[in-house]
MIDOSE-1310 file (N, C-alpha, C; in nm, 2 decimals, decimal comma, always signed):
residues 189
xxxx	+1,02/-2,05/-0,23/+1,11/-1,94/-0,26/+1,25/-1,98/-0,25; +1,33/-1,96/-0,35/+1,47/-2,00/-0,36/+1,55/-1,94/-0,24; +1,60/-2,03/-0,16/+1,69/-1,98/-0,05/+1,62/-1,90/+0,06; +1,49/-1,88/+0,05/+1,42/-1,79/+0,14/+1,38/-1,87/+0,27
xxxx	+1,42/-1,81/+0,38/+1,38/-1,88/+0,51/+1,23/-1,86/+0,53; +1,17/-1,96/+0,58/+1,02/-1,95/+0,61/+1,01/-1,94/+0,76; +0,95/-1,82/+0,80/+0,93/-1,79/+0,94/+0,78/-1,82/+0,97; +0,75/-1,89/+1,07/+0,62/-1,93/+1,10/+0,56/-1,87/+1,23
xxxx	+0,44/-1,82/+1,22/+0,36/-1,78/+1,33/+0,23/-1,85/+1,32; +0,15/-1,86/+1,43/+0,02/-1,93/+1,42/-0,06/-1,87/+1,31; -0,10/-1,95/+1,21/-0,19/-1,90/+1,10/-0,12/-1,81/+0,99; +0,01/-1,80/+1,00/+0,08/-1,71/+0,91/+0,22/-1,77/+0,87
xxxx	+0,25/-1,77/+0,74/+0,38/-1,81/+0,69/+0,44/-1,69/+0,62; +0,56/-1,65/+0,67/+0,62/-1,53/+0,61/+0,75/-1,59/+0,54; +0,75/-1,58/+0,40/+0,86/-1,63/+0,33/+0,94/-1,51/+0,26; +0,88/-1,40/+0,26/+0,94/-1,28/+0,19/+1,05/-1,23/+0,29
xxxx	+1,16/-1,20/+0,23/+1,28/-1,15/+0,30/+1,29/-1,00/+0,29; +1,24/-0,94/+0,18/+1,25/-0,80/+0,15/+1,12/-0,74/+0,14; +1,08/-0,65/+0,22/+0,94/-0,60/+0,23/+0,95/-0,45/+0,21; +0,86/-0,39/+0,12/+0,85/-0,25/+0,12/+0,72/-0,21/+0,18
xxxx	+0,72/-0,13/+0,29/+0,60/-0,09/+0,36/+0,56/+0,05/+0,31; +0,43/+0,07/+0,29/+0,38/+0,19/+0,24/+0,28/+0,25/+0,34; +0,31/+0,37/+0,39/+0,22/+0,43/+0,49/+0,23/+0,58/+0,48; +0,12/+0,65/+0,46/+0,12/+0,80/+0,46/+0,12/+0,85/+0,61
xxxx	+0,10/+0,76/+0,70/+0,09/+0,79/+0,84/+0,22/+0,73/+0,91; +0,32/+0,81/+0,92/+0,45/+0,77/+0,98/+0,52/+0,89/+1,04; +0,59/+0,87/+1,15/+0,66/+0,98/+1,21/+0,76/+1,05/+1,11; +0,77/+1,18/+1,13/+0,86/+1,26/+1,05/+0,90/+1,38/+1,13
xxxx	+1,01/+1,45/+1,10/+1,05/+1,56/+1,17/+0,94/+1,66/+1,18; +0,92/+1,72/+1,29/+0,80/+1,82/+1,31/+0,68/+1,75/+1,35; +0,66/+1,62/+1,33/+0,55/+1,54/+1,37/+0,60/+1,40/+1,42; +0,68/+1,40/+1,53/+0,74/+1,27/+1,57/+0,65/+1,16/+1,62
xxxx	+0,53/+1,20/+1,66/+0,43/+1,10/+1,71/+0,33/+1,06/+1,61; +0,34/+1,12/+1,49/+0,24/+1,09/+1,38/+0,27/+0,95/+1,33; +0,17/+0,86/+1,36/+0,19/+0,72/+1,31/+0,29/+0,64/+1,38; +0,32/+0,67/+1,51/+0,42/+0,60/+1,58/+0,38/+0,45/+1,59
xxxx	+0,26/+0,42/+1,59/+0,21/+0,28/+1,60/+0,25/+0,20/+1,48; +0,25/+0,26/+1,36/+0,29/+0,20/+1,24/+0,44/+0,17/+1,25; +0,52/+0,27/+1,29/+0,66/+0,26/+1,30/+0,70/+0,14/+1,40; +0,63/+0,14/+1,51/+0,66/+0,03/+1,61/+0,64/-0,11/+1,55
xxxx	+0,53/-0,12/+1,48/+0,50/-0,25/+1,41/+0,61/-0,28/+1,31; +0,65/-0,19/+1,23/+0,75/-0,21/+1,13/+0,89/-0,24/+1,19; +0,92/-0,18/+1,31/+1,05/-0,21/+1,37/+1,05/-0,36/+1,42; +0,93/-0,41/+1,46/+0,92/-0,55/+1,50/+0,93/-0,64/+1,38
xxxx	+0,86/-0,60/+1,27/+0,87/-0,68/+1,14/+1,02/-0,68/+1,09; +1,09/-0,57/+1,12/+1,23/-0,57/+1,08/+1,32/-0,67/+1,14; +1,27/-0,73/+1,25/+1,34/-0,84/+1,32/+1,33/-0,97/+1,24; +1,23/-0,98/+1,16/+1,20/-1,10/+1,08/+1,24/-1,09/+0,93
xxxx	+1,25/-0,97/+0,88/+1,27/-0,95/+0,74/+1,34/-0,81/+0,72; +1,40/-0,79/+0,60/+1,45/-0,66/+0,57/+1,34/-0,57/+0,52; +1,32/-0,46/+0,59/+1,21/-0,37/+0,56/+1,25/-0,23/+0,52; +1,20/-0,18/+0,42/+1,21/-0,04/+0,38/+1,08/+0,02/+0,39
xxxx	+1,07/+0,15/+0,42/+0,94/+0,22/+0,43/+0,93/+0,33/+0,33; +0,82/+0,34/+0,26/+0,79/+0,45/+0,18/+0,68/+0,53/+0,25; +0,71/+0,64/+0,31/+0,62/+0,72/+0,38/+0,60/+0,86/+0,31; +0,51/+0,85/+0,20/+0,49/+0,97/+0,12/+0,45/+1,09/+0,21
xxxx	+0,50/+1,21/+0,17/+0,46/+1,33/+0,24/+0,39/+1,42/+0,14; +0,27/+1,47/+0,17/+0,19/+1,55/+0,08/+0,25/+1,69/+0,07; +0,25/+1,74/-0,05/+0,30/+1,88/-0,08/+0,19/+1,98/-0,03; +0,07/+1,93/-0,03/-0,05/+2,01/+0,02/-0,14/+1,92/+0,08
xxxx	-0,19/+1,95/+0,20/-0,28/+1,87/+0,27/-0,39/+1,95/+0,35; -0,50/+1,89/+0,37/-0,61/+1,95/+0,45/-0,58/+1,92/+0,59; -0,58/+2,03/+0,67/-0,56/+2,02/+0,82/-0,66/+2,10/+0,89; -0,75/+2,04/+0,96/-0,86/+2,12/+1,03/-0,95/+2,19/+0,92
xxxx	-0,96/+2,32/+0,93/-1,05/+2,40/+0,84/-0,97/+2,45/+0,72; -0,84/+2,43/+0,72/-0,77/+2,49/+0,61/-0,67/+2,40/+0,54; -0,60/+2,45/+0,44/-0,50/+2,38/+0,37/-0,36/+2,41/+0,43; -0,27/+2,32/+0,42/-0,14/+2,34/+0,47/-0,04/+2,30/+0,36
xxxx	+0,05/+2,39/+0,33/+0,16/+2,37/+0,23/+0,27/+2,30/+0,31; +0,34/+2,21/+0,24/+0,46/+2,15/+0,30/+0,57/+2,26/+0,32; +0,61/+2,29/+0,44/+0,71/+2,40/+0,46/+0,84/+2,33/+0,50; +0,84/+2,26/+0,61/+0,96/+2,19/+0,66/+0,96/+2,05/+0,61
xxxx	+0,99/+2,03/+0,49/+0,99/+1,90/+0,43/+1,10/+1,81/+0,50; +1,06/+1,69/+0,54/+1,16/+1,60/+0,59/+1,26/+1,56/+0,49; +1,38/+1,51/+0,53/+1,48/+1,46/+0,43/+1,41/+1,35/+0,35; +1,46/+1,33/+0,22/+1,40/+1,23/+0,14/+1,43/+1,09/+0,19
xxxx	+1,54/+1,07/+0,26/+1,57/+0,94/+0,32/+1,62/+0,96/+0,46; +1,57/+0,89/+0,55/+1,62/+0,89/+0,69/+1,63/+0,75/+0,75; +1,71/+0,73/+0,84/+1,73/+0,61/+0,91/+1,66/+0,62/+1,05; +1,56/+0,53/+1,08/+1,49/+0,53/+1,21/+1,51/+0,39/+1,27
xxxx	+1,61/+0,38/+1,35/+1,64/+0,24/+1,41/+1,69/+0,16/+1,29; +1,63/+0,04/+1,28/+1,67/-0,05/+1,17/+1,60/-0,02/+1,04; +1,51/+0,08/+1,04/+1,43/+0,11/+0,92/+1,49/+0,22/+0,83; +1,51/+0,20/+0,70/+1,54/+0,31/+0,61/+1,40/+0,36/+0,56
xxxx	+1,38/+0,49/+0,58/+1,25/+0,55/+0,55/+1,27/+0,65/+0,44; +1,19/+0,63/+0,33/+1,19/+0,72/+0,22/+1,07/+0,81/+0,23; +1,09/+0,94/+0,20/+0,98/+1,03/+0,21/+0,95/+1,10/+0,07; +0,90/+1,02/-0,03/+0,87/+1,08/-0,16/+0,76/+1,18/-0,14
xxxx	+0,75/+1,28/-0,22/+0,65/+1,38/-0,22/+0,53/+1,34/-0,31; +0,41/+1,38/-0,27/+0,30/+1,35/-0,36/+0,19/+1,46/-0,34; +0,10/+1,48/-0,43/+0,00/+1,58/-0,43/-0,12/+1,51/-0,37; -0,18/+1,57/-0,26/-0,30/+1,52/-0,19/-0,41/+1,62/-0,23
xxxx	-0,48/+1,59/-0,34/-0,58/+1,69/-0,39/-0,70/+1,70/-0,30; -0,72/+1,81/-0,23/-0,83/+1,83/-0,13/-0,97/+1,82/-0,21; -1,06/+1,75/-0,15/-1,20/+1,75/-0,21/-1,21/+1,64/-0,31; -1,10/+1,57/-0,35/-1,11/+1,47/-0,45/-1,07/+1,34/-0,40
xxxx	-1,12/+1,30/-0,28/-1,09/+1,18/-0,21/-1,09/+1,06/-0,29; -1,18/+1,04/-0,39/-1,19/+0,92/-0,47/-1,07/+0,91/-0,56; -0,99/+1,02/-0,58/-0,87/+1,01/-0,67/-0,74/+0,99/-0,59; -0,74/+1,00/-0,46/-0,62/+0,99/-0,38/-0,54/+0,87/-0,41
xxxx	-0,60/+0,75/-0,42/-0,52/+0,63/-0,44/-0,45/+0,63/-0,58; -0,53/+0,68/-0,68/-0,47/+0,68/-0,81/-0,35/+0,79/-0,82; -0,37/+0,90/-0,76/-0,27/+1,00/-0,76/-0,15/+0,95/-0,69; -0,17/+0,88/-0,57/-0,06/+0,83/-0,50/+0,02/+0,72/-0,58
xxxx	-0,06/+0,64/-0,65/+0,01/+0,53/-0,73/+0,08/+0,59/-0,84; +0,03/+0,69/-0,91/+0,10/+0,75/-1,02/+0,23/+0,82/-0,98; +0,22/+0,88/-0,86/+0,34/+0,95/-0,81/+0,45/+0,85/-0,76; +0,40/+0,74/-0,70/+0,50/+0,64/-0,65/+0,56/+0,55/-0,75
xxxx	+0,49/+0,53/-0,86/+0,53/+0,42/-0,96/+0,68/+0,44/-1,00; +0,72/+0,56/-1,05/+0,86/+0,58/-1,09/+0,96/+0,56/-0,97; +0,92/+0,61/-0,86/+1,00/+0,60/-0,74/+1,02/+0,45/-0,70; +0,91/+0,37/-0,70/+0,92/+0,23/-0,66/+1,00/+0,15/-0,77
xxxx	+0,99/+0,18/-0,89/+1,06/+0,11/-1,00/+1,21/+0,13/-0,98; +1,25/+0,26/-0,94/+1,39/+0,29/-0,92/+1,44/+0,22/-0,79; +1,36/+0,22/-0,68/+1,39/+0,16/-0,56/+1,41/+0,01/-0,57; +1,32/-0,05/-0,66/+1,33/-0,20/-0,68/+1,46/-0,24/-0,73
xxxx	+1,53/-0,16/-0,81/+1,66/-0,19/-0,86/+1,77/-0,20/-0,75; +1,75/-0,11/-0,65/+1,85/-0,10/-0,54/+1,81/-0,20/-0,43; +1,68/-0,21/-0,41/+1,62/-0,29/-0,30/+1,51/-0,38/-0,36; +1,55/-0,50/-0,41/+1,45/-0,58/-0,48/+1,34/-0,64/-0,39
xxxx	+1,25/-0,56/-0,34/+1,15/-0,60/-0,25/+1,06/-0,71/-0,31; +1,01/-0,80/-0,23/+0,93/-0,91/-0,27/+0,78/-0,89/-0,24; +0,75/-0,79/-0,16/+0,61/-0,77/-0,11/+0,59/-0,62/-0,08; +0,47/-0,57/-0,12/+0,43/-0,44/-0,08/+0,33/-0,45/+0,03
xxxx	+0,37/-0,39/+0,15/+0,29/-0,40/+0,27/+0,23/-0,26/+0,30; +0,10/-0,25/+0,27/+0,03/-0,12/+0,29/-0,04/-0,11/+0,42; -0,03/+0,01/+0,48/-0,09/+0,03/+0,61/-0,21/+0,12/+0,58; -0,33/+0,08/+0,62/-0,46/+0,14/+0,59/-0,51/+0,10/+0,45
xxxx	-0,64/+0,09/+0,44/-0,70/+0,05/+0,32/-0,70/+0,16/+0,21; -0,72/+0,28/+0,26/-0,73/+0,39/+0,16/-0,65/+0,51/+0,21; -0,57/+0,57/+0,14/-0,54/+0,54/+0,00/-0,43/+0,44/-0,03; -0,36/+0,40/+0,08/-0,24/+0,31/+0,07/-0,28/+0,18/+0,01
xxxx	-0,38/+0,11/+0,06/-0,41/-0,03/+0,01/-0,46/-0,03/-0,13; -0,54/+0,07/-0,17/-0,58/+0,08/-0,31/-0,46/+0,11/-0,40; -0,38/+0,21/-0,36/-0,26/+0,24/-0,43/-0,17/+0,12/-0,45; -0,15/+0,04/-0,34/-0,07/-0,08/-0,34/-0,12/-0,18/-0,44
xxxx	-0,25/-0,19/-0,45/-0,31/-0,28/-0,55/-0,27/-0,24/-0,69; -0,28/-0,11/-0,72/-0,24/-0,06/-0,85/-0,09/-0,08/-0,88; -0,01/-0,05/-0,78/+0,14/-0,06/-0,79/+0,18/-0,20/-0,81; +0,12/-0,29/-0,73/+0,15/-0,43/-0,73/+0,13/-0,49/-0,87
xxxx	+0,02/-0,45/-0,93/-0,02/-0,49/-1,07/+0,09/-0,45/-1,17; +0,13/-0,32/-1,15/+0,24/-0,27/-1,24/+0,37/-0,34/-1,23; +0,41/-0,36/-1,10/+0,54/-0,42/-1,07/+0,55/-0,57/-1,07; +0,43/-0,63/-1,07/+0,43/-0,78/-1,07/+0,46/-0,84/-0,93
xxxx	+0,42/-0,77/-0,83/+0,46/-0,80/-0,69/+0,33/-0,83/-0,61; +0,33/-0,92/-0,51/+0,22/-0,94/-0,43/+0,21/-0,82/-0,33; +0,10/-0,81/-0,27/+0,08/-0,70/-0,17/-0,01/-0,75/-0,05; +0,01/-0,68/+0,06/-0,08/-0,71/+0,18/-0,12/-0,57/+0,23
xxxx	-0,24/-0,57/+0,28/-0,30/-0,45/+0,33/-0,35/-0,47/+0,48; -0,31/-0,38/+0,57/-0,36/-0,38/+0,70/-0,48/-0,29/+0,71; -0,60/-0,34/+0,73/-0,72/-0,26/+0,74/-0,73/-0,23/+0,89; -0,75/-0,11/+0,93/-0,75/-0,07/+1,07/-0,90/-0,04/+1,11
xxxx	-0,94/-0,09/+1,22/-1,08/-0,06/+1,27/-1,18/-0,10/+1,17; -1,27/-0,01/+1,14/-1,39/-0,03/+1,05/-1,37/+0,04/+0,92; -1,25/+0,04/+0,87/-1,22/+0,11/+0,74/-1,32/+0,08/+0,63; -1,34/-0,04/+0,59/-1,43/-0,07/+0,48/-1,57/-0,03/+0,51
xxxx	-1,62/-0,05/+0,63/-1,76/-0,02/+0,66/-1,78/+0,13/+0,67; -1,68/+0,21/+0,72/-1,70/+0,35/+0,74/-1,65/+0,44/+0,63; -1,59/+0,38/+0,52/-1,55/+0,46/+0,41/-1,66/+0,55/+0,36; -1,65/+0,68/+0,37/-1,76/+0,77/+0,33/-1,80/+0,78/+0,19
xxxx	-1,71/+0,72/+0,10/-1,74/+0,73/-0,04/-1,75/+0,59/-0,10; -1,86/+0,55/-0,17/-1,88/+0,42/-0,22/-1,77/+0,38/-0,32; -1,72/+0,48/-0,40/-1,61/+0,45/-0,49/-1,49/+0,41/-0,42; -1,46/+0,48/-0,30/-1,34/+0,45/-0,22/-1,36/+0,31/-0,17
xxxx	-1,47/+0,27/-0,11/-1,49/+0,14/-0,06/-1,47/+0,03/-0,16; -1,52/+0,05/-0,29/-1,51/-0,04/-0,39/-1,36/-0,06/-0,44; -1,28/+0,05/-0,42/-1,14/+0,04/-0,46/-1,05/-0,04/-0,36; -1,10/-0,07/-0,24/-1,03/-0,14/-0,14/-1,01/-0,29/-0,19
xxxx	-0,90/-0,35/-0,16/-0,88/-0,49/-0,20/-0,99/-0,57/-0,12; -1,04/-0,67/-0,18/-1,14/-0,76/-0,12/-1,07/-0,84/-0,01; -1,14/-0,86/+0,11/-1,08/-0,95/+0,21/-1,08/-1,09/+0,16; -0,97/-1,17/+0,20/-0,96/-1,31/+0,16/-1,06/-1,39/+0,24
xxxx	-1,12/-1,49/+0,18/-1,20/-1,58/+0,26/-1,12/-1,66/+0,36; -1,18/-1,70/+0,47/-1,12/-1,78/+0,57/-1,06/-1,91/+0,50; -0,94/-1,94/+0,54/-0,88/-2,06/+0,49/-0,80/-2,04/+0,36; -0,80/-1,92/+0,31/-0,72/-1,89/+0,18/-0,57/-1,92/+0,21
xxxx	-0,51/-1,96/+0,10/-0,36/-1,99/+0,11/-0,29/-1,85/+0,12; -0,20/-1,84/+0,22/-0,13/-1,71/+0,23/-0,05/-1,67/+0,10; -0,01/-1,77/+0,02/+0,06/-1,74/-0,10/-0,04/-1,67/-0,20; -0,17/-1,69/-0,19/-0,26/-1,63/-0,28/-0,32/-1,50/-0,23
xxxx	-0,30/-1,46/-0,11/-0,36/-1,34/-0,05/-0,29/-1,22/-0,12; -0,37/-1,12/-0,15/-0,32/-0,99/-0,20/-0,24/-0,99/-0,32; -0,26/-1,09/-0,41/-0,19/-1,09/-0,53/-0,24/-0,98/-0,62; -0,16/-0,92/-0,70/-0,20/-0,82/-0,79/-0,30/-0,87/-0,89
xxxx	-0,40/-0,79/-0,92/-0,51/-0,83/-1,01/-0,46/-0,87/-1,15; -0,33/-0,84/-1,18/-0,28/-0,88/-1,31/-0,25/-1,03/-1,32; -0,26/-1,10/-1,20/-0,25/-1,24/-1,20/-0,11/-1,28/-1,16; -0,03/-1,19/-1,10/+0,11/-1,23/-1,06/+0,10/-1,33/-0,95
x	+0,19/-1,43/-0,95/+0,18/-1,54/-0,86/+0,29/-1,52/-0,75
């Protein structure tokens, strides 16, 4: 990578300097502890690279036994420590779980294209396999960017819907080159 510093950790080479992280689970006003573990990880990553966060907020979401409309929307952009956090809105269609990744990708595509002009990120870093990882795969193909997905716990094994499990990016075989991991299916290098 031209002029890019290569930071090394055992088994990992990080050469990207600008990273866009995608997580629907991230602290926001009214829910300050929601996804705090993701925020902590990204604050640490921010010590190694420039990181921006896209933390989409659903306009409608299922909570417990009912639906919740977004009332107290967080600001569209906030600063949390070293992180600039964007809160684009998206529709979370209840009962249509197999569509969540596609709906998220369709909603985020124009936002990410615009953001890429101001912050030319080199990697999409998705937290959770679904819907973020599947959406990141679709977005990476559109934008010609590599992506990485953090699968937490038993996400692939416990995905309740076969279509959802099939939409998750396939894990890389042991010994794969880090430069080949998570490349968009369009063949971006």
